[in-house]
N, CA, C, O and the ligand as a Tripos MOL2 file, in Angstrom:
@<TRIPOS>MOLECULE
protein
  285   283    72     0     0
PROTEIN
NO_CHARGES

@<TRIPOS>ATOM
      1 N         134.9430  -33.1650   92.2540 N.3       1 MET1
      2 CA        133.9780  -31.9780   92.6050 C.3       1 MET1
      3 C         133.5260  -31.9930   94.1010 C.2       1 MET1
      4 O         132.8100  -32.8720   94.5820 O.2       1 MET1
      5 N         133.9450  -31.0940   94.6690 N.am      2 SER2
      6 CA        133.6210  -30.9700   96.1870 C.3       2 SER2
      7 C         132.2230  -30.3050   96.5120 C.2       2 SER2
      8 O         131.7840  -29.3440   95.8800 O.2       2 SER2
      9 N         131.6620  -30.8330   97.4170 N.am      3 GLU3
     10 CA        130.2260  -30.3030   97.6020 C.3       3 GLU3
     11 C         130.3240  -29.5480   98.9160 C.2       3 GLU3
     12 O         131.0450  -29.9890   99.8110 O.2       3 GLU3
     13 N         129.6830  -28.5190   99.0570 N.am      4 ARG4
     14 CA        129.6290  -27.6350  100.1440 C.3       4 ARG4
     15 C         128.1010  -27.4950  100.5420 C.2       4 ARG4
     16 O         127.1730  -27.7470   99.7730 O.2       4 ARG4
     17 N         127.9660  -27.0450  101.8820 N.am      5 THR5
     18 CA        126.4940  -26.5210  102.1740 C.3       5 THR5
     19 C         126.8220  -24.9390  102.8580 C.2       5 THR5
     20 O         127.7160  -24.6770  103.6620 O.2       5 THR5
     21 N         125.9630  -24.1380  102.3610 N.am      6 GLN6
     22 CA        126.0340  -22.7840  102.8230 C.3       6 GLN6
     23 C         124.6240  -22.5670  103.5140 C.2       6 GLN6
     24 O         123.6450  -23.0170  102.9170 O.2       6 GLN6
     25 N         124.4480  -21.9520  104.6550 N.am      7 THR7
     26 CA        123.2880  -21.6120  105.1240 C.3       7 THR7
     27 C         123.2690  -19.9070  105.3380 C.2       7 THR7
     28 O         124.1850  -19.2490  105.8310 O.2       7 THR7
     29 N         122.0320  -19.4120  104.8530 N.am      8 TYR8
     30 CA        121.8900  -17.8000  105.1120 C.3       8 TYR8
     31 C         120.7350  -17.6610  106.1050 C.2       8 TYR8
     32 O         119.9110  -18.5650  106.2440 O.2       8 TYR8
     33 N         120.6900  -16.6000  106.7430 N.am      9 SER9
     34 CA        119.5960  -16.2770  107.6000 C.3       9 SER9
     35 C         118.7940  -15.1570  106.6920 C.2       9 SER9
     36 O         119.2920  -14.1170  106.2600 O.2       9 SER9
     37 N         117.4990  -15.5880  106.5100 N.am     10 VAL10
     38 CA        116.8720  -14.5200  105.6450 C.3      10 VAL10
     39 C         115.5630  -14.4090  106.5410 C.2      10 VAL10
     40 O         114.6850  -15.2710  106.5600 O.2      10 VAL10
     41 N         115.5500  -13.2460  107.2720 N.am     11 PRO11
     42 CA        114.3290  -13.0810  108.1870 C.3      11 PRO11
     43 C         113.0610  -12.9520  107.6600 C.2      11 PRO11
     44 O         112.0690  -13.1450  108.3640 O.2      11 PRO11
     45 N         112.9740  -12.5900  106.2820 N.am     12 ASP12
     46 CA        111.6830  -12.1060  105.7420 C.3      12 ASP12
     47 C         111.0460  -13.2850  105.0250 C.2      12 ASP12
     48 O         109.9540  -13.0610  104.5050 O.2      12 ASP12
     49 N         111.5660  -14.5290  104.9140 N.am     13 VAL13
     50 CA        110.7860  -15.7110  104.1930 C.3      13 VAL13
     51 C         109.7530  -16.0170  105.1810 C.2      13 VAL13
     52 O         109.9340  -16.1150  106.3950 O.2      13 VAL13
     53 N         108.6360  -16.1610  104.5360 N.am     14 SER14
     54 CA        107.3180  -16.3250  105.5120 C.3      14 SER14
     55 C         106.4490  -17.3140  104.8080 C.2      14 SER14
     56 O         105.6180  -17.9040  105.4980 O.2      14 SER14
     57 N         106.5280  -17.5980  103.4410 N.am     15 CYS15
     58 CA        105.5120  -18.6160  102.9790 C.3      15 CYS15
     59 C         105.9210  -19.4340  101.8660 C.2      15 CYS15
     60 O         107.1440  -19.4630  101.7240 O.2      15 CYS15
     61 N         105.3440  -20.0190  101.1440 N.am     16 GLY16
     62 CA        105.6080  -20.8210   99.9760 C.3      16 GLY16
     63 C         106.1300  -20.0150   98.7430 C.2      16 GLY16
     64 O         106.9900  -20.4410   97.9720 O.2      16 GLY16
     65 N         105.5050  -18.7900   98.6450 N.am     17 HIS17
     66 CA        105.7890  -18.1280   97.5090 C.3      17 HIS17
     67 C         107.2000  -17.5090   97.8250 C.2      17 HIS17
     68 O         107.9750  -17.4030   96.8740 O.2      17 HIS17
     69 N         107.5550  -17.1480   98.9040 N.am     18 CYS18
     70 CA        109.0380  -16.7800   99.2180 C.3      18 CYS18
     71 C         110.0080  -18.0260   99.0210 C.2      18 CYS18
     72 O         111.1050  -17.8800   98.4830 O.2      18 CYS18
     73 N         109.6010  -19.1290   99.4330 N.am     19 VAL19
     74 CA        110.3850  -20.2520   99.1130 C.3      19 VAL19
     75 C         110.6840  -20.5660   97.4970 C.2      19 VAL19
     76 O         111.7490  -20.9120   96.9860 O.2      19 VAL19
     77 N         109.5000  -20.3490   96.9200 N.am     20 LYS20
     78 CA        109.7380  -20.6230   95.4580 C.3      20 LYS20
     79 C         110.5620  -19.5370   94.8070 C.2      20 LYS20
     80 O         111.3560  -19.8430   93.9180 O.2      20 LYS20
     81 N         110.4050  -18.1970   95.2300 N.am     21 ALA21
     82 CA        111.2370  -17.1510   94.6640 C.3      21 ALA21
     83 C         112.7570  -17.3890   94.8170 C.2      21 ALA21
     84 O         113.5800  -17.3720   93.9020 O.2      21 ALA21
     85 N         113.0170  -17.6430   96.2910 N.am     22 ILE22
     86 CA        114.3440  -17.8710   96.4460 C.3      22 ILE22
     87 C         115.0680  -19.1430   95.7230 C.2      22 ILE22
     88 O         116.2210  -19.1830   95.2940 O.2      22 ILE22
     89 N         114.1700  -20.0760   95.7060 N.am     23 THR23
     90 CA        114.5780  -21.3720   95.0700 C.3      23 THR23
     91 C         114.8960  -21.2760   93.5490 C.2      23 THR23
     92 O         115.8230  -21.8130   92.9420 O.2      23 THR23
     93 N         113.9910  -20.5320   93.1130 N.am     24 ASP24
     94 CA        114.1080  -20.2380   91.3580 C.3      24 ASP24
     95 C         115.3750  -19.5700   91.0890 C.2      24 ASP24
     96 O         116.0830  -19.8940   90.1350 O.2      24 ASP24
     97 N         115.7310  -18.4730   92.0600 N.am     25 GLU25
     98 CA        116.8150  -17.5450   91.8210 C.3      25 GLU25
     99 C         118.0270  -18.3140   92.1850 C.2      25 GLU25
    100 O         119.0660  -18.0600   91.5750 O.2      25 GLU25
    101 N         118.0190  -19.2570   93.1370 N.am     26 LEU26
    102 CA        119.4110  -19.8110   93.5570 C.3      26 LEU26
    103 C         119.6680  -21.1270   92.5180 C.2      26 LEU26
    104 O         120.8080  -21.5260   92.2790 O.2      26 LEU26
    105 N         118.5750  -21.6850   91.9910 N.am     27 THR27
    106 CA        118.8630  -22.7670   91.0980 C.3      27 THR27
    107 C         119.2920  -22.3060   89.7110 C.2      27 THR27
    108 O         119.5210  -23.1680   88.8630 O.2      27 THR27
    109 N         119.4280  -20.9070   89.3900 N.am     28 LYS28
    110 CA        119.8470  -20.4060   88.3240 C.3      28 LYS28
    111 C         121.3040  -20.1580   88.4350 C.2      28 LYS28
    112 O         121.9400  -19.8410   87.4310 O.2      28 LYS28
    113 N         121.9360  -20.2960   89.7250 N.am     29 VAL29
    114 CA        123.3870  -19.9830   89.8140 C.3      29 VAL29
    115 C         123.9770  -21.2770   89.5140 C.2      29 VAL29
    116 O         123.5640  -22.3230   90.0140 O.2      29 VAL29
    117 N         124.9230  -21.2030   88.7160 N.am     30 PRO30
    118 CA        125.8370  -22.3410   88.2870 C.3      30 PRO30
    119 C         126.5070  -23.1380   89.6130 C.2      30 PRO30
    120 O         127.1720  -22.5150   90.4410 O.2      30 PRO30
    121 N         126.2770  -24.4730   89.7130 N.am     31 GLY31
    122 CA        127.0880  -25.1530   90.8370 C.3      31 GLY31
    123 C         126.0410  -25.3950   91.8590 C.2      31 GLY31
    124 O         126.3350  -26.2000   92.7440 O.2      31 GLY31
    125 N         124.8750  -24.8400   91.8920 N.am     32 VAL32
    126 CA        123.8530  -25.0270   93.0470 C.3      32 VAL32
    127 C         123.1320  -26.5060   92.6240 C.2      32 VAL32
    128 O         122.6720  -26.7920   91.5180 O.2      32 VAL32
    129 N         123.1650  -27.1930   93.6010 N.am     33 GLY33
    130 CA        122.2600  -28.3740   93.6910 C.3      33 GLY33
    131 C         120.9900  -28.3940   94.2480 C.2      33 GLY33
    132 O         120.1120  -28.3790   93.3850 O.2      33 GLY33
    133 N         120.5680  -28.4240   95.4550 N.am     34 ASP34
    134 CA        119.4830  -28.0380   96.0510 C.3      34 ASP34
    135 C         119.3750  -27.1690   97.0790 C.2      34 ASP34
    136 O         120.3200  -26.8590   97.8050 O.2      34 ASP34
    137 N         118.0990  -26.6970   97.1950 N.am     35 VAL35
    138 CA        117.9990  -25.3960   98.2260 C.3      35 VAL35
    139 C         116.8900  -25.9900   99.0780 C.2      35 VAL35
    140 O         115.9240  -26.6070   98.6280 O.2      35 VAL35
    141 N         117.1770  -25.6930  100.5720 N.am     36 ALA36
    142 CA        116.0500  -26.0600  101.4510 C.3      36 ALA36
    143 C         115.9350  -24.7950  102.1830 C.2      36 ALA36
    144 O         116.8930  -24.0990  102.5190 O.2      36 ALA36
    145 N         114.6270  -24.5280  102.4190 N.am     37 VAL37
    146 CA        114.2270  -23.3200  103.1940 C.3      37 VAL37
    147 C         113.5920  -24.0120  104.4550 C.2      37 VAL37
    148 O         112.8510  -24.9940  104.4120 O.2      37 VAL37
    149 N         114.0660  -23.2340  105.7690 N.am     38 ASP38
    150 CA        113.5220  -23.6980  107.1070 C.3      38 ASP38
    151 C         112.5850  -22.5310  107.2760 C.2      38 ASP38
    152 O         113.1380  -21.4790  107.5970 O.2      38 ASP38
    153 N         111.1680  -22.5010  107.1120 N.am     39 LEU39
    154 CA        110.2040  -21.1870  107.4970 C.3      39 LEU39
    155 C         110.2480  -21.0370  108.7150 C.2      39 LEU39
    156 O         110.1410  -19.8590  109.0560 O.2      39 LEU39
    157 N         110.3830  -21.8840  109.6580 N.am     40 GLU40
    158 CA        110.2790  -21.5560  111.1930 C.3      40 GLU40
    159 C         111.6560  -20.8110  111.5960 C.2      40 GLU40
    160 O         111.6060  -19.8580  112.3730 O.2      40 GLU40
    161 N         112.6980  -21.1870  111.1410 N.am     41 ARG41
    162 CA        113.9170  -20.6250  111.4590 C.3      41 ARG41
    163 C         114.4070  -19.6160  110.6640 C.2      41 ARG41
    164 O         115.3660  -18.9160  110.9870 O.2      41 ARG41
    165 N         113.6850  -19.4930  109.4640 N.am     42 LYS42
    166 CA        114.0560  -18.4660  108.5000 C.3      42 LYS42
    167 C         115.4950  -18.5430  108.1040 C.2      42 LYS42
    168 O         116.3010  -17.6130  108.1600 O.2      42 LYS42
    169 N         115.7600  -19.9830  107.6240 N.am     43 LEU43
    170 CA        117.0870  -20.3190  107.1990 C.3      43 LEU43
    171 C         116.9720  -20.8790  105.6590 C.2      43 LEU43
    172 O         116.0800  -21.6040  105.2180 O.2      43 LEU43
    173 N         117.9480  -20.4280  105.0580 N.am     44 VAL44
    174 CA        117.9840  -21.0130  103.3880 C.3      44 VAL44
    175 C         119.2360  -21.6170  103.4540 C.2      44 VAL44
    176 O         120.2630  -21.0020  103.7420 O.2      44 VAL44
    177 N         119.1720  -22.9940  103.1540 N.am     45 THR45
    178 CA        120.3540  -23.9380  103.0430 C.3      45 THR45
    179 C         120.7040  -24.2650  101.7340 C.2      45 THR45
    180 O         119.9080  -24.8830  101.0270 O.2      45 THR45
    181 N         121.8560  -23.9050  101.3080 N.am     46 VAL46
    182 CA        122.1330  -24.3070   99.7180 C.3      46 VAL46
    183 C         123.2560  -25.3950   99.6460 C.2      46 VAL46
    184 O         124.3030  -25.2740  100.2820 O.2      46 VAL46
    185 N         123.0200  -26.3260   98.9420 N.am     47 ARG47
    186 CA        123.8830  -27.3780   98.5750 C.3      47 ARG47
    187 C         124.6540  -26.9490   97.2430 C.2      47 ARG47
    188 O         123.9830  -26.7200   96.2370 O.2      47 ARG47
    189 N         125.9600  -26.8420   97.2120 N.am     48 HIS48
    190 CA        126.4150  -26.3160   96.0160 C.3      48 HIS48
    191 C         127.9900  -26.8960   95.8300 C.2      48 HIS48
    192 O         128.6590  -27.2560   96.7980 O.2      48 HIS48
    193 N         128.4160  -26.9260   94.6170 N.am     49 ASP49
    194 CA        129.9230  -27.0830   94.5370 C.3      49 ASP49
    195 C         130.5440  -25.6060   94.3920 C.2      49 ASP49
    196 O         130.0020  -24.5130   94.5520 O.2      49 ASP49
    197 N         132.0470  -25.9860   93.9850 N.am     50 GLU50
    198 CA        132.8820  -24.9560   94.0740 C.3      50 GLU50
    199 C         132.6390  -23.5400   92.9860 C.2      50 GLU50
    200 O         133.1900  -22.4390   93.0170 O.2      50 GLU50
    201 N         131.7050  -24.0260   92.1520 N.am     51 ARG51
    202 CA        131.4600  -22.9080   91.0050 C.3      51 ARG51
    203 C         130.5370  -21.8830   91.5610 C.2      51 ARG51
    204 O         130.4910  -20.7880   91.0010 O.2      51 ARG51
    205 N         129.7260  -22.1450   92.7050 N.am     52 ALA52
    206 CA        128.9000  -21.1980   93.2050 C.3      52 ALA52
    207 C         129.5690  -20.6890   94.3940 C.2      52 ALA52
    208 O         129.7980  -21.4210   95.3570 O.2      52 ALA52
    209 N         129.9500  -19.2330   94.3510 N.am     53 SER53
    210 CA        130.3710  -18.6420   95.2620 C.3      53 SER53
    211 C         129.5390  -18.0260   96.3420 C.2      53 SER53
    212 O         128.3270  -17.8500   96.2130 O.2      53 SER53
    213 N         130.2820  -17.6730   97.5090 N.am     54 ASP54
    214 CA        129.1090  -17.1190   98.2840 C.3      54 ASP54
    215 C         128.6010  -15.9160   97.8070 C.2      54 ASP54
    216 O         127.3870  -15.7750   97.9560 O.2      54 ASP54
    217 N         129.2910  -14.8940   97.2040 N.am     55 ALA55
    218 CA        128.7440  -13.8170   96.4910 C.3      55 ALA55
    219 C         127.7540  -14.0640   95.6010 C.2      55 ALA55
    220 O         126.7670  -13.3280   95.6230 O.2      55 ALA55
    221 N         127.8240  -15.0060   94.7760 N.am     56 ALA56
    222 CA        126.7570  -15.4620   93.6810 C.3      56 ALA56
    223 C         125.6220  -15.8480   94.4540 C.2      56 ALA56
    224 O         124.4930  -15.5360   94.0760 O.2      56 ALA56
    225 N         125.8250  -16.5410   95.5720 N.am     57 LEU57
    226 CA        124.6830  -17.1990   96.4720 C.3      57 LEU57
    227 C         123.8300  -16.0810   97.0170 C.2      57 LEU57
    228 O         122.6040  -16.0140   96.9280 O.2      57 LEU57
    229 N         124.6860  -15.1590   97.6290 N.am     58 ARG58
    230 CA        124.0300  -13.9370   98.2250 C.3      58 ARG58
    231 C         123.2780  -13.0840   97.1450 C.2      58 ARG58
    232 O         122.2650  -12.4420   97.4200 O.2      58 ARG58
    233 N         123.8050  -13.1200   95.9850 N.am     59 ALA59
    234 CA        123.2330  -12.1290   94.9660 C.3      59 ALA59
    235 C         121.8740  -12.6710   94.4430 C.2      59 ALA59
    236 O         120.9230  -11.9770   94.0840 O.2      59 ALA59
    237 N         121.9440  -14.0930   94.4600 N.am     60 GLY60
    238 CA        120.4850  -14.8430   94.0610 C.3      60 GLY60
    239 C         119.5660  -14.4360   95.0970 C.2      60 GLY60
    240 O         118.4910  -13.9490   94.7480 O.2      60 GLY60
    241 N         119.8520  -14.5730   96.3900 N.am     61 ILE61
    242 CA        118.8740  -14.3740   97.2590 C.3      61 ILE61
    243 C         118.2550  -12.9130   97.3490 C.2      61 ILE61
    244 O         117.0600  -12.6420   97.4650 O.2      61 ILE61
    245 N         119.1810  -12.1510   97.2810 N.am     62 GLU62
    246 CA        119.0320  -10.6290   96.8050 C.3      62 GLU62
    247 C         118.1360  -10.3880   95.7590 C.2      62 GLU62
    248 O         117.1250   -9.6910   95.8370 O.2      62 GLU62
    249 N         118.5440  -10.9930   94.7740 N.am     63 GLU63
    250 CA        117.6140  -10.7910   93.3780 C.3      63 GLU63
    251 C         116.2470  -11.3020   93.4920 C.2      63 GLU63
    252 O         115.3580  -10.8850   92.7500 O.2      63 GLU63
    253 N         116.0360  -12.2240   94.4270 N.am     64 ALA64
    254 CA        114.6980  -12.7570   94.7110 C.3      64 ALA64
    255 C         113.8610  -11.8030   95.6260 C.2      64 ALA64
    256 O         112.6810  -12.0240   95.8960 O.2      64 ALA64
    257 N         114.6230  -10.6380   96.1180 N.am     65 GLY65
    258 CA        113.8570   -9.6740   96.7730 C.3      65 GLY65
    259 C         114.0590   -9.7290   98.1720 C.2      65 GLY65
    260 O         113.3530   -8.9640   98.8280 O.2      65 GLY65
    261 N         114.9920  -10.5750   98.8920 N.am     66 PHE66
    262 CA        115.3240  -10.8150  100.1770 C.3      66 PHE66
    263 C         116.6880  -10.1960  100.6660 C.2      66 PHE66
    264 O         117.7090  -10.1710   99.9790 O.2      66 PHE66
    265 N         116.5630   -9.6830  101.9840 N.am     67 ASP67
    266 CA        117.8840   -9.3100  102.4780 C.3      67 ASP67
    267 C         118.0500  -10.3880  103.4040 C.2      67 ASP67
    268 O         117.1740  -11.0580  103.9530 O.2      67 ASP67
    269 N         119.7590  -10.4920  103.5380 N.am     68 ILE68
    270 CA        120.3590  -11.4890  104.2990 C.3      68 ILE68
    271 C         120.7790  -10.9460  105.6650 C.2      68 ILE68
    272 O         121.4890   -9.9420  105.7050 O.2      68 ILE68
    273 N         120.4060  -11.5160  106.7180 N.am     69 ALA69
    274 CA        120.8400  -11.1100  107.9790 C.3      69 ALA69
    275 C         122.2860  -11.5010  108.2800 C.2      69 ALA69
    276 O         122.6960  -12.6130  107.9460 O.2      69 ALA69
    277 N         123.0860  -10.6010  108.9140 N.am     70 ALA70
    278 CA        124.3870  -10.7980  109.3470 C.3      70 ALA70
    279 C         124.3110  -12.3990  110.2260 C.2      70 ALA70
    280 O         123.3580  -12.6760  110.9540 O.2      70 ALA70
    281 N         125.2840  -13.1790  110.0360 N.am     71 ALA71
    282 CA        125.3030  -14.4410  110.6240 C.3      71 ALA71
    283 C         125.6820  -14.1310  112.1150 C.2      71 ALA71
    284 O         125.7860  -15.0490  112.9280 O.2      71 ALA71
    285 CU        105.9150  -15.4940  101.1070 Cu       72 CU72
@<TRIPOS>BOND
     1     1     2 1
     2     2     3 1
     3     3     4 2
     4     3     5 am
     5     5     6 1
     6     6     7 1
     7     7     8 2
     8     7     9 am
     9     9    10 1
    10    10    11 1
    11    11    12 2
    12    11    13 am
    13    13    14 1
    14    14    15 1
    15    15    16 2
    16    15    17 am
    17    17    18 1
    18    18    19 1
    19    19    20 2
    20    19    21 am
    21    21    22 1
    22    22    23 1
    23    23    24 2
    24    23    25 am
    25    25    26 1
    26    26    27 1
    27    27    28 2
    28    27    29 am
    29    29    30 1
    30    30    31 1
    31    31    32 2
    32    31    33 am
    33    33    34 1
    34    34    35 1
    35    35    36 2
    36    35    37 am
    37    37    38 1
    38    38    39 1
    39    39    40 2
    40    39    41 am
    41    41    42 1
    42    42    43 1
    43    43    44 2
    44    43    45 am
    45    45    46 1
    46    46    47 1
    47    47    48 2
    48    47    49 am
    49    49    50 1
    50    50    51 1
    51    51    52 2
    52    51    53 am
    53    53    54 1
    54    54    55 1
    55    55    56 2
    56    55    57 am
    57    57    58 1
    58    58    59 1
    59    59    60 2
    60    59    61 am
    61    61    62 1
    62    62    63 1
    63    63    64 2
    64    63    65 am
    65    65    66 1
    66    66    67 1
    67    67    68 2
    68    67    69 am
    69    69    70 1
    70    70    71 1
    71    71    72 2
    72    71    73 am
    73    73    74 1
    74    74    75 1
    75    75    76 2
    76    75    77 am
    77    77    78 1
    78    78    79 1
    79    79    80 2
    80    79    81 am
    81    81    82 1
    82    82    83 1
    83    83    84 2
    84    83    85 am
    85    85    86 1
    86    86    87 1
    87    87    88 2
    88    87    89 am
    89    89    90 1
    90    90    91 1
    91    91    92 2
    92    91    93 am
    93    93    94 1
    94    94    95 1
    95    95    96 2
    96    95    97 am
    97    97    98 1
    98    98    99 1
    99    99   100 2
   100    99   101 am
   101   101   102 1
   102   102   103 1
   103   103   104 2
   104   103   105 am
   105   105   106 1
   106   106   107 1
   107   107   108 2
   108   107   109 am
   109   109   110 1
   110   110   111 1
   111   111   112 2
   112   111   113 am
   113   113   114 1
   114   114   115 1
   115   115   116 2
   116   115   117 am
   117   117   118 1
   118   118   119 1
   119   119   120 2
   120   119   121 am
   121   121   122 1
   122   122   123 1
   123   123   124 2
   124   123   125 am
   125   125   126 1
   126   126   127 1
   127   127   128 2
   128   127   129 am
   129   129   130 1
   130   130   131 1
   131   131   132 2
   132   131   133 am
   133   133   134 1
   134   134   135 1
   135   135   136 2
   136   135   137 am
   137   137   138 1
   138   138   139 1
   139   139   140 2
   140   139   141 am
   141   141   142 1
   142   142   143 1
   143   143   144 2
   144   143   145 am
   145   145   146 1
   146   146   147 1
   147   147   148 2
   148   147   149 am
   149   149   150 1
   150   150   151 1
   151   151   152 2
   152   151   153 am
   153   153   154 1
   154   154   155 1
   155   155   156 2
   156   155   157 am
   157   157   158 1
   158   158   159 1
   159   159   160 2
   160   159   161 am
   161   161   162 1
   162   162   163 1
   163   163   164 2
   164   163   165 am
   165   165   166 1
   166   166   167 1
   167   167   168 2
   168   167   169 am
   169   169   170 1
   170   170   171 1
   171   171   172 2
   172   171   173 am
   173   173   174 1
   174   174   175 1
   175   175   176 2
   176   175   177 am
   177   177   178 1
   178   178   179 1
   179   179   180 2
   180   179   181 am
   181   181   182 1
   182   182   183 1
   183   183   184 2
   184   183   185 am
   185   185   186 1
   186   186   187 1
   187   187   188 2
   188   187   189 am
   189   189   190 1
   190   190   191 1
   191   191   192 2
   192   191   193 am
   193   193   194 1
   194   194   195 1
   195   195   196 2
   196   195   197 am
   197   197   198 1
   198   198   199 1
   199   199   200 2
   200   199   201 am
   201   201   202 1
   202   202   203 1
   203   203   204 2
   204   203   205 am
   205   205   206 1
   206   206   207 1
   207   207   208 2
   208   207   209 am
   209   209   210 1
   210   210   211 1
   211   211   212 2
   212   211   213 am
   213   213   214 1
   214   214   215 1
   215   215   216 2
   216   215   217 am
   217   217   218 1
   218   218   219 1
   219   219   220 2
   220   219   221 am
   221   221   222 1
   222   222   223 1
   223   223   224 2
   224   223   225 am
   225   225   226 1
   226   226   227 1
   227   227   228 2
   228   227   229 am
   229   229   230 1
   230   230   231 1
   231   231   232 2
   232   231   233 am
   233   233   234 1
   234   234   235 1
   235   235   236 2
   236   235   237 am
   237   237   238 1
   238   238   239 1
   239   239   240 2
   240   239   241 am
   241   241   242 1
   242   242   243 1
   243   243   244 2
   244   243   245 am
   245   245   246 1
   246   246   247 1
   247   247   248 2
   248   247   249 am
   249   249   250 1
   250   250   251 1
   251   251   252 2
   252   251   253 am
   253   253   254 1
   254   254   255 1
   255   255   256 2
   256   255   257 am
   257   257   258 1
   258   258   259 1
   259   259   260 2
   260   259   261 am
   261   261   262 1
   262   262   263 1
   263   263   264 2
   264   263   265 am
   265   265   266 1
   266   266   267 1
   267   267   268 2
   268   267   269 am
   269   269   270 1
   270   270   271 1
   271   271   272 2
   272   271   273 am
   273   273   274 1
   274   274   275 1
   275   275   276 2
   276   275   277 am
   277   277   278 1
   278   278   279 1
   279   279   280 2
   280   279   281 am
   281   281   282 1
   282   282   283 1
   283   283   284 2
@<TRIPOS>SUBSTRUCTURE
     1 MET1         2 RESIDUE 1 A MET
     2 SER2         6 RESIDUE 1 A SER
     3 GLU3        10 RESIDUE 1 A GLU
     4 ARG4        14 RESIDUE 1 A ARG
     5 THR5        18 RESIDUE 1 A THR
     6 GLN6        22 RESIDUE 1 A GLN
     7 THR7        26 RESIDUE 1 A THR
     8 TYR8        30 RESIDUE 1 A TYR
     9 SER9        34 RESIDUE 1 A SER
    10 VAL10       38 RESIDUE 1 A VAL
    11 PRO11       42 RESIDUE 1 A PRO
    12 ASP12       46 RESIDUE 1 A ASP
    13 VAL13       50 RESIDUE 1 A VAL
    14 SER14       54 RESIDUE 1 A SER
    15 CYS15       58 RESIDUE 1 A CYS
    16 GLY16       62 RESIDUE 1 A GLY
    17 HIS17       66 RESIDUE 1 A HIS
    18 CYS18       70 RESIDUE 1 A CYS
    19 VAL19       74 RESIDUE 1 A VAL
    20 LYS20       78 RESIDUE 1 A LYS
    21 ALA21       82 RESIDUE 1 A ALA
    22 ILE22       86 RESIDUE 1 A ILE
    23 THR23       90 RESIDUE 1 A THR
    24 ASP24       94 RESIDUE 1 A ASP
    25 GLU25       98 RESIDUE 1 A GLU
    26 LEU26      102 RESIDUE 1 A LEU
    27 THR27      106 RESIDUE 1 A THR
    28 LYS28      110 RESIDUE 1 A LYS
    29 VAL29      114 RESIDUE 1 A VAL
    30 PRO30      118 RESIDUE 1 A PRO
    31 GLY31      122 RESIDUE 1 A GLY
    32 VAL32      126 RESIDUE 1 A VAL
    33 GLY33      130 RESIDUE 1 A GLY
    34 ASP34      134 RESIDUE 1 A ASP
    35 VAL35      138 RESIDUE 1 A VAL
    36 ALA36      142 RESIDUE 1 A ALA
    37 VAL37      146 RESIDUE 1 A VAL
    38 ASP38      150 RESIDUE 1 A ASP
    39 LEU39      154 RESIDUE 1 A LEU
    40 GLU40      158 RESIDUE 1 A GLU
    41 ARG41      162 RESIDUE 1 A ARG
    42 LYS42      166 RESIDUE 1 A LYS
    43 LEU43      170 RESIDUE 1 A LEU
    44 VAL44      174 RESIDUE 1 A VAL
    45 THR45      178 RESIDUE 1 A THR
    46 VAL46      182 RESIDUE 1 A VAL
    47 ARG47      186 RESIDUE 1 A ARG
    48 HIS48      190 RESIDUE 1 A HIS
    49 ASP49      194 RESIDUE 1 A ASP
    50 GLU50      198 RESIDUE 1 A GLU
    51 ARG51      202 RESIDUE 1 A ARG
    52 ALA52      206 RESIDUE 1 A ALA
    53 SER53      210 RESIDUE 1 A SER
    54 ASP54      214 RESIDUE 1 A ASP
    55 ALA55      218 RESIDUE 1 A ALA
    56 ALA56      222 RESIDUE 1 A ALA
    57 LEU57      226 RESIDUE 1 A LEU
    58 ARG58      230 RESIDUE 1 A ARG
    59 ALA59      234 RESIDUE 1 A ALA
    60 GLY60      238 RESIDUE 1 A GLY
    61 ILE61      242 RESIDUE 1 A ILE
    62 GLU62      246 RESIDUE 1 A GLU
    63 GLU63      250 RESIDUE 1 A GLU
    64 ALA64      254 RESIDUE 1 A ALA
    65 GLY65      258 RESIDUE 1 A GLY
    66 PHE66      262 RESIDUE 1 A PHE
    67 ASP67      266 RESIDUE 1 A ASP
    68 ILE68      270 RESIDUE 1 A ILE
    69 ALA69      274 RESIDUE 1 A ALA
    70 ALA70      278 RESIDUE 1 A ALA
    71 ALA71      282 RESIDUE 1 A ALA
    72 CU72       285 GROUP 0 **** ****
């Protein structure tokens, strides 16, 4: 199983509640290992395997109520 890392720019993350909401949604996506949120740089980094598609990860972040900025 190959592991990948994907980073998304999420401009509206601002506090621990945002981090928790995003982490909770992303960890529901099959294949997601861990989620790291950099509040200063507004970046969400997801470690995952091939079960978690880019679309599924984006959907998880959106499900948490956040928009993803274009890379
Ligand atoms: Cu917040």
